[in-house]
MARBATOR-844865 format. One line per 4 residues: number of its first residue (from 1); their letters; for each residue y, z, x of N, C-alpha, C. Coordinates in nm, 3 decimals, always signed. Atoms other than C-alpha are relative to their C-alpha. Layout:
NUM) a) Y:Z:X:Y:Z:X:Y:Z:X; ...
# end
This chain:
1) mkaa) -0.128:+0.004:-0.067:+0.310:-3.968:+1.380:-0.024:+0.007:+0.150; +0.010:+0.002:-0.147:+0.342:-4.046:+1.751:+0.087:+0.112:+0.059; -0.073:-0.107:-0.067:+0.473:-3.789:+2.001:+0.149:-0.032:+0.011; -0.142:+0.037:-0.014:+0.798:-3.981:+2.057:+0.075:+0.020:-0.131
5) efna) -0.064:-0.019:+0.131:+0.875:-3.977:+1.684:+0.015:+0.149:-0.031; -0.009:-0.144:+0.021:+0.793:-3.606:+1.660:+0.113:+0.060:+0.084; -0.103:-0.055:-0.088:+1.015:-3.529:+1.959:+0.141:-0.034:-0.047; -0.132:+0.038:+0.052:+1.308:-3.719:+1.804:+0.037:+0.088:-0.120
9) iydk) -0.025:-0.086:+0.117:+1.274:-3.522:+1.479:+0.021:+0.144:+0.045; -0.013:-0.136:-0.057:+1.227:-3.197:+1.674:+0.140:+0.020:+0.058; -0.133:-0.010:-0.060:+1.548:-3.265:+1.865:+0.108:+0.005:-0.106; -0.103:+0.009:+0.104:+1.750:-3.356:+1.556:+0.000:+0.120:-0.094
13) vlvq) +0.011:-0.104:+0.102:+1.622:-3.091:+1.315:+0.005:+0.141:+0.057; +0.011:-0.136:-0.054:+1.562:-2.794:+1.544:+0.089:+0.022:+0.122; -0.071:-0.025:-0.126:+1.709:-2.830:+1.894:+0.151:-0.010:-0.016; -0.146:+0.018:+0.009:+2.056:-2.968:+1.820:+0.069:+0.108:-0.082
17) plva) -0.065:-0.109:+0.074:+2.139:-2.716:+1.544:-0.006:+0.135:+0.072; +0.008:-0.127:-0.071:+2.013:-2.424:+1.755:+0.094:+0.003:+0.120; -0.095:+0.006:-0.112:+2.214:-2.537:+2.058:+0.143:+0.017:-0.052; -0.133:-0.016:+0.060:+2.521:-2.566:+1.834:+0.027:+0.145:-0.041
21) agfv) -0.013:-0.140:+0.040:+2.454:-2.205:+1.723:-0.003:+0.097:+0.118; -0.005:-0.088:-0.116:+2.447:-2.071:+2.080:-0.127:+0.010:+0.081; +0.122:+0.002:-0.078:+2.092:-2.128:+2.198:+0.019:-0.093:+0.120; -0.002:+0.083:-0.121:+2.035:-2.282:+2.542:-0.138:-0.062:+0.015
25) rhga) +0.129:+0.067:-0.021:+1.767:-2.541:+2.600:-0.030:+0.002:+0.150; +0.047:+0.001:-0.138:+1.568:-2.500:+2.919:-0.146:-0.041:-0.003; +0.136:+0.052:+0.008:+1.257:-2.707:+2.966:-0.036:-0.027:-0.145; +0.045:+0.022:+0.138:+1.060:-2.711:+2.643:+0.040:+0.114:-0.093
29) slff) -0.030:-0.120:+0.078:+1.200:-2.377:+2.523:+0.149:+0.011:-0.030; -0.137:-0.027:+0.041:+1.517:-2.254:+2.353:+0.026:+0.149:+0.011; -0.032:-0.139:-0.031:+1.685:-1.929:+2.460:+0.131:+0.041:-0.067; -0.122:-0.059:+0.054:+1.942:-1.708:+2.287:+0.021:+0.134:+0.070
33) fddf) -0.027:-0.119:-0.079:+2.100:-1.440:+2.507:+0.101:+0.090:-0.070; -0.102:-0.097:+0.038:+2.283:-1.122:+2.410:+0.020:+0.093:+0.120; -0.035:-0.088:-0.112:+2.409:-0.831:+2.623:-0.122:+0.054:+0.075; +0.115:-0.064:-0.062:+2.065:-0.680:+2.688:-0.124:-0.088:+0.009
37) gvlv) +0.127:+0.070:+0.006:+1.802:-0.936:+2.604:+0.010:-0.146:-0.034; +0.011:+0.142:+0.031:+1.683:-1.280:+2.518:-0.107:-0.020:-0.107; +0.092:+0.048:+0.102:+1.519:-1.434:+2.214:-0.036:-0.142:+0.041; +0.040:+0.134:-0.044:+1.316:-1.742:+2.302:-0.103:-0.059:-0.096
41) lvrh) +0.101:+0.078:+0.069:+1.131:-2.006:+2.109:-0.071:-0.078:+0.109; +0.079:+0.066:-0.103:+0.858:-2.111:+2.349:-0.082:-0.111:-0.068; +0.083:+0.111:+0.045:+0.713:-2.455:+2.284:-0.105:-0.020:+0.109; +0.106:+0.008:-0.100:+0.375:-2.475:+2.454:-0.118:-0.079:-0.054
45) rdkw) +0.118:+0.080:+0.034:+0.039:-2.646:+2.447:-0.125:+0.077:+0.034; +0.130:-0.049:-0.043:-0.326:-2.565:+2.467:-0.079:-0.119:+0.053; +0.075:+0.108:-0.062:-0.602:-2.769:+2.623:-0.032:-0.113:-0.096; +0.031:+0.103:+0.099:-0.652:-2.962:+2.298:+0.125:-0.071:-0.053
49) sslt) -0.123:+0.053:+0.057:-0.285:-3.043:+2.228:+0.014:-0.151:+0.012; -0.012:+0.145:-0.016:-0.294:-3.394:+2.371:-0.098:-0.073:-0.090; +0.103:+0.063:+0.082:-0.615:-3.480:+2.193:+0.034:+0.007:-0.149; -0.029:-0.019:+0.142:-0.506:-3.338:+1.859:+0.143:-0.038:-0.037
53) qstl) -0.142:+0.030:+0.019:-0.142:-3.443:+1.900:+0.067:+0.114:-0.075; -0.059:-0.119:+0.060:-0.013:-3.097:+1.832:+0.086:+0.072:+0.104; -0.081:-0.084:-0.087:+0.235:-2.850:+1.974:+0.001:+0.140:-0.060; +0.005:-0.140:+0.041:+0.251:-2.470:+1.957:+0.136:+0.065:+0.022
57) ftvc) -0.125:-0.074:-0.011:+0.543:-2.233:+1.906:-0.027:+0.149:-0.009; +0.004:-0.146:+0.003:+0.578:-1.861:+1.981:+0.142:+0.049:+0.019; -0.132:-0.063:-0.014:+0.891:-1.649:+1.937:-0.020:+0.128:+0.079; +0.013:-0.117:-0.088:+0.944:-1.384:+2.205:+0.135:+0.066:+0.023
61) irhh) -0.120:-0.075:-0.040:+1.194:-1.116:+2.303:-0.034:+0.082:+0.123; +0.009:-0.088:-0.117:+1.247:-0.942:+2.635:+0.140:+0.044:+0.036; -0.129:-0.047:-0.049:+1.526:-0.746:+2.798:+0.019:-0.046:+0.144; -0.032:+0.061:-0.130:+1.701:-0.880:+3.107:-0.049:+0.081:+0.120
65) flrd) +0.033:-0.086:-0.114:+1.614:-0.583:+3.328:-0.151:+0.018:+0.020; +0.145:-0.016:-0.015:+1.236:-0.602:+3.274:-0.053:-0.087:+0.114; +0.062:+0.075:-0.109:+1.031:-0.706:+3.574:-0.115:-0.083:-0.053; +0.117:+0.079:+0.037:+0.755:-0.963:+3.565:-0.126:+0.079:+0.035
69) ldkq) +0.125:-0.073:-0.021:+0.389:-0.871:+3.604:-0.032:+0.024:+0.147; +0.012:-0.030:-0.143:+0.419:-0.883:+3.984:+0.102:+0.104:+0.044; -0.103:-0.102:-0.020:+0.691:-0.617:+3.950:+0.122:-0.055:+0.074; -0.118:+0.066:-0.058:+0.958:-0.865:+4.062:+0.101:-0.026:-0.111
73) pcer) -0.099:+0.035:+0.104:+1.287:-0.936:+3.884:-0.042:-0.130:-0.067; +0.045:+0.116:+0.077:+1.217:-1.187:+3.611:+0.108:-0.107:-0.003; -0.093:+0.113:+0.011:+1.375:-1.530:+3.595:+0.074:+0.007:-0.133; -0.081:+0.004:+0.123:+1.654:-1.571:+3.340:-0.069:-0.085:-0.107
77) fses) +0.064:+0.091:+0.092:+1.466:-1.860:+3.180:-0.151:+0.004:+0.016; +0.145:-0.009:-0.014:+1.110:-1.733:+3.195:-0.067:-0.068:-0.119; +0.076:+0.067:+0.105:+0.882:-1.964:+3.001:-0.143:+0.054:-0.006; +0.132:-0.064:+0.004:+0.580:-1.743:+3.071:-0.002:+0.102:-0.113
81) indy) +0.008:-0.091:+0.115:+0.488:-1.575:+2.746:-0.042:+0.140:+0.045; +0.043:-0.131:-0.050:+0.331:-1.294:+2.951:+0.116:+0.089:+0.040; -0.116:-0.079:-0.041:+0.680:-1.183:+3.062:+0.071:+0.066:-0.118; -0.068:-0.049:+0.120:+0.775:-1.093:+2.704:-0.085:+0.104:-0.072
85) pfki) +0.077:-0.101:+0.073:+0.668:-0.768:+2.540:-0.015:-0.032:-0.148; -0.002:+0.021:+0.144:+0.755:-0.882:+2.188:-0.023:-0.146:-0.031; +0.042:+0.137:+0.031:+0.584:-1.190:+2.051:-0.040:-0.007:-0.148; +0.036:+0.016:+0.140:+0.541:-1.325:+1.702:-0.008:-0.148:-0.035
89) qpsk) +0.004:+0.136:+0.051:+0.455:-1.641:+1.513:+0.135:-0.028:-0.068; -0.125:+0.032:+0.070:+0.771:-1.819:+1.393:-0.012:+0.016:-0.152; +0.018:-0.009:+0.145:+0.626:-1.827:+1.040:+0.005:+0.143:-0.053; -0.008:-0.140:+0.044:+0.626:-1.446:+1.030:+0.143:+0.053:+0.003
93) lrpd) -0.141:-0.040:+0.001:+1.003:-1.428:+1.088:+0.059:-0.039:-0.135; -0.048:+0.025:+0.135:+1.089:-1.407:+0.720:+0.098:+0.109:-0.040; -0.096:-0.104:+0.042:+1.360:-1.216:+0.532:-0.062:+0.138:-0.022; +0.064:-0.130:+0.022:+1.107:-0.941:+0.448:-0.059:+0.059:+0.129
97) ffrs) +0.056:-0.038:-0.130:+1.023:-0.906:+0.821:+0.013:+0.149:+0.029; -0.020:-0.141:-0.033:+1.178:-0.561:+0.875:-0.041:+0.091:-0.115; +0.038:-0.081:+0.116:+1.114:-0.436:+0.523:-0.151:+0.021:-0.007; +0.147:-0.013:+0.005:+0.741:-0.491:+0.575:-0.053:+0.091:+0.110
101) rwhy) +0.039:-0.098:-0.102:+0.735:-0.219:+0.840:-0.049:-0.066:+0.128; +0.035:+0.064:-0.126:+0.730:-0.446:+1.142:-0.013:+0.106:+0.109; +0.010:-0.082:-0.121:+0.614:-0.281:+1.462:-0.061:-0.085:+0.111; +0.055:+0.064:-0.118:+0.515:-0.381:+1.811:-0.150:-0.018:-0.015
105) epcn) +0.143:+0.027:-0.003:+0.175:-0.544:+1.833:-0.036:-0.053:+0.137; +0.037:+0.047:-0.133:+0.017:-0.575:+2.177:-0.067:-0.138:-0.006; +0.058:+0.135:-0.018:-0.054:-0.939:+2.265:+0.010:-0.029:+0.149; -0.017:+0.001:-0.145:-0.102:-0.896:+2.636:-0.105:-0.085:+0.070
109) lghw) +0.083:+0.080:-0.088:-0.242:-1.155:+2.873:-0.118:-0.065:-0.072; +0.109:+0.069:+0.067:-0.439:-1.376:+2.647:+0.048:-0.081:-0.116; -0.034:+0.075:+0.121:-0.418:-1.509:+2.298:+0.132:+0.051:-0.056; -0.131:-0.036:+0.052:-0.063:-1.513:+2.169:+0.014:-0.045:-0.144
113) pedr) -0.026:+0.046:+0.136:+0.063:-1.536:+1.815:+0.077:-0.132:+0.008; -0.063:+0.132:-0.011:+0.160:-1.897:+1.758:-0.015:-0.076:-0.130; +0.011:+0.096:+0.109:+0.225:-2.159:+1.496:-0.024:-0.136:+0.062; +0.036:+0.133:-0.049:+0.079:-2.504:+1.546:+0.054:-0.105:-0.098
117) iefg) -0.037:+0.117:+0.079:+0.231:-2.827:+1.424:-0.084:-0.116:+0.049; +0.086:+0.114:-0.034:-0.022:-3.106:+1.420:+0.070:-0.127:-0.046; -0.083:+0.115:+0.037:+0.218:-3.398:+1.424:-0.079:-0.129:-0.004; +0.080:+0.122:-0.002:-0.053:-3.656:+1.491:-0.051:-0.041:-0.136
121) satd) +0.050:+0.030:+0.135:-0.180:-3.629:+1.135:+0.106:+0.022:-0.107; -0.107:-0.031:+0.095:+0.155:-3.547:+0.972:+0.083:-0.123:-0.032; -0.095:+0.105:+0.037:+0.391:-3.771:+0.786:+0.143:+0.053:-0.002; -0.133:-0.059:+0.003:+0.683:-3.526:+0.759:-0.006:+0.141:+0.058
125) vapq) -0.001:-0.130:-0.066:+0.730:-3.238:+1.004:+0.132:+0.072:-0.017; -0.134:-0.059:+0.014:+1.095:-3.174:+0.916:-0.001:+0.135:-0.072; -0.002:-0.131:+0.066:+1.023:-2.891:+0.667:-0.051:+0.114:+0.089; +0.050:-0.105:-0.090:+0.818:-2.697:+0.925:+0.105:+0.033:+0.106
129) legi) -0.102:-0.022:-0.103:+1.088:-2.743:+1.191:+0.124:+0.067:-0.058; -0.114:-0.065:+0.067:+1.364:-2.649:+0.946:-0.030:+0.147:-0.023; +0.040:-0.139:+0.020:+1.171:-2.331:+0.865:+0.011:+0.081:+0.128; -0.011:-0.069:-0.129:+1.146:-2.237:+1.232:+0.147:+0.021:+0.036
133) rdsl) -0.144:-0.008:-0.032:+1.516:-2.314:+1.286:+0.068:+0.109:-0.083; -0.067:-0.095:+0.088:+1.631:-2.113:+0.986:-0.043:+0.143:+0.026; +0.048:-0.137:-0.025:+1.411:-1.813:+1.063:+0.052:+0.053:+0.134; -0.058:-0.045:-0.127:+1.535:-1.802:+1.423:+0.145:+0.042:-0.018
137) lsvg) -0.142:-0.029:+0.018:+1.898:-1.810:+1.312:+0.024:+0.124:-0.083; -0.022:-0.116:+0.085:+1.861:-1.544:+1.047:-0.076:+0.122:+0.052; +0.081:-0.117:-0.033:+1.575:-1.309:+1.125:-0.018:+0.017:+0.151; +0.023:-0.011:-0.144:+1.515:-1.390:+1.495:+0.115:+0.066:+0.073
141) vawl) -0.117:-0.059:-0.067:+1.869:-1.311:+1.608:+0.018:+0.145:-0.044; -0.008:-0.140:+0.048:+1.871:-0.997:+1.388:-0.104:+0.087:+0.069; +0.107:-0.074:-0.068:+1.540:-0.891:+1.548:+0.042:+0.034:+0.142; -0.048:-0.025:-0.137:+1.691:-0.928:+1.896:+0.102:+0.113:+0.000
145) rflv) -0.105:-0.104:+0.006:+1.990:-0.712:+1.797:-0.057:+0.135:-0.040; +0.067:-0.123:+0.040:+1.760:-0.454:+1.637:-0.074:+0.064:+0.118; +0.084:-0.049:-0.110:+1.543:-0.425:+1.948:+0.082:+0.040:+0.122; -0.073:-0.054:-0.115:+1.787:-0.235:+2.167:-0.103:+0.069:+0.091
149) pvea) +0.099:-0.057:-0.092:+1.617:-0.087:+2.476:-0.066:+0.130:-0.048; +0.059:-0.126:+0.047:+1.566:+0.258:+2.317:-0.106:-0.029:-0.107; +0.097:+0.034:+0.105:+1.392:+0.103:+2.014:-0.120:-0.073:+0.058; +0.110:+0.073:-0.063:+1.185:-0.132:+2.230:-0.095:+0.097:+0.069
153) rrqi) +0.082:-0.101:-0.068:+1.063:+0.161:+2.440:-0.081:+0.080:-0.103; +0.068:-0.078:+0.105:+0.981:+0.361:+2.125:-0.116:-0.078:-0.061; +0.105:+0.084:+0.058:+0.782:+0.071:+1.981:-0.122:-0.010:+0.091; +0.112:+0.015:-0.094:+0.572:+0.022:+2.295:-0.073:+0.132:+0.019
157) lryg) +0.064:-0.131:-0.012:+0.510:+0.395:+2.335:-0.089:+0.030:-0.121; +0.073:-0.035:+0.123:+0.397:+0.430:+1.974:-0.118:-0.093:-0.028; +0.101:+0.097:+0.043:+0.197:+0.111:+1.926:-0.072:-0.071:+0.115; +0.061:+0.068:-0.113:+0.101:+0.004:+2.277:-0.142:+0.043:+0.026
161) esay) +0.139:-0.028:-0.034:-0.243:+0.007:+2.432:-0.016:+0.041:+0.147; -0.001:-0.043:-0.141:-0.147:+0.134:+2.781:-0.045:-0.111:+0.094; +0.034:+0.112:-0.087:-0.195:-0.212:+2.928:+0.089:+0.002:+0.124; -0.073:+0.007:-0.126:-0.080:-0.283:+3.283:+0.145:-0.045:-0.023
165) ceki) -0.135:+0.052:+0.023:+0.219:-0.487:+3.161:+0.084:+0.100:-0.078; -0.075:-0.099:+0.077:+0.318:-0.218:+2.911:+0.048:+0.114:+0.088; -0.041:-0.107:-0.092:+0.326:+0.041:+3.188:+0.121:-0.043:+0.082; -0.116:+0.053:-0.074:+0.566:-0.181:+3.388:+0.123:+0.001:-0.091
169) wled) -0.113:+0.005:+0.093:+0.786:-0.235:+3.082:+0.053:+0.140:-0.031; -0.044:-0.136:+0.031:+0.792:+0.136:+2.998:+0.075:+0.062:+0.119; -0.072:-0.048:-0.119:+0.893:+0.223:+3.357:+0.142:-0.057:+0.002; -0.130:+0.066:-0.003:+1.176:-0.029:+3.334:+0.091:+0.049:-0.112
173) yekf) -0.081:-0.053:+0.110:+1.294:+0.094:+2.993:+0.047:+0.141:+0.032; -0.039:-0.137:-0.031:+1.290:+0.455:+3.109:+0.108:+0.004:+0.107; -0.102:+0.006:-0.105:+1.486:+0.370:+3.423:+0.134:-0.048:-0.056; -0.123:+0.053:+0.058:+1.741:+0.164:+3.228:+0.069:+0.103:-0.088
177) iaer) -0.057:-0.099:+0.091:+1.789:+0.432:+2.962:+0.057:+0.118:+0.078; -0.049:-0.112:-0.082:+1.825:+0.709:+3.223:+0.129:-0.038:+0.072; -0.122:+0.044:-0.069:+2.083:+0.505:+3.418:+0.117:-0.008:-0.097; -0.107:+0.010:+0.100:+2.284:+0.441:+3.100:+0.049:+0.139:-0.041
181) qtsa) -0.039:-0.136:+0.037:+2.278:+0.810:+3.010:+0.080:+0.066:+0.113; -0.071:-0.055:-0.115:+2.389:+0.906:+3.362:+0.141:-0.058:+0.011; -0.133:+0.063:-0.011:+2.677:+0.656:+3.364:+0.090:+0.037:-0.117; -0.080:-0.040:+0.116:+2.789:+0.772:+3.016:+0.048:+0.145:+0.013
185) a) -0.035:-0.144:-0.014:+2.803:+1.137:+3.128:+0.121:+0.021:+0.088
# end
């Protein structure tokens, strides 16, 4: 399958239904915003993607108030996977996701969890794209709503590795939570 054919199927099977459900397309990625955070399907490449005619997908979550790794306010549509504390392969977003004792897994500055679709050697990519679409709509959105700032902070504190980026995120979560408690009092 050629890239143009894959992109047409990708648009029809995955992008259009997600946009109709409230996702926003920006660049190669799809974003779903709620009051505190964003769920994003990042479509990206590696150095072999052109040669192998493949594309990669990673699902990420971050909260709007988190700074980037330079300690600057983060762009609304950040396509840098490094800006997201929570990352997972789309194929792992299944109905048993939370029942299987999901927890934060550090994937900081390097290899990210990703699913690869090798469309160059494929004859039908629709089932893989439908699976990504359906898991984002069911489990992905539920995961975003589950990961309120207090839970996100708890996850990073318990399962983190004290990485530089985690320290920035924890500072931001603590500040946000303290400000919310002060304004509620």
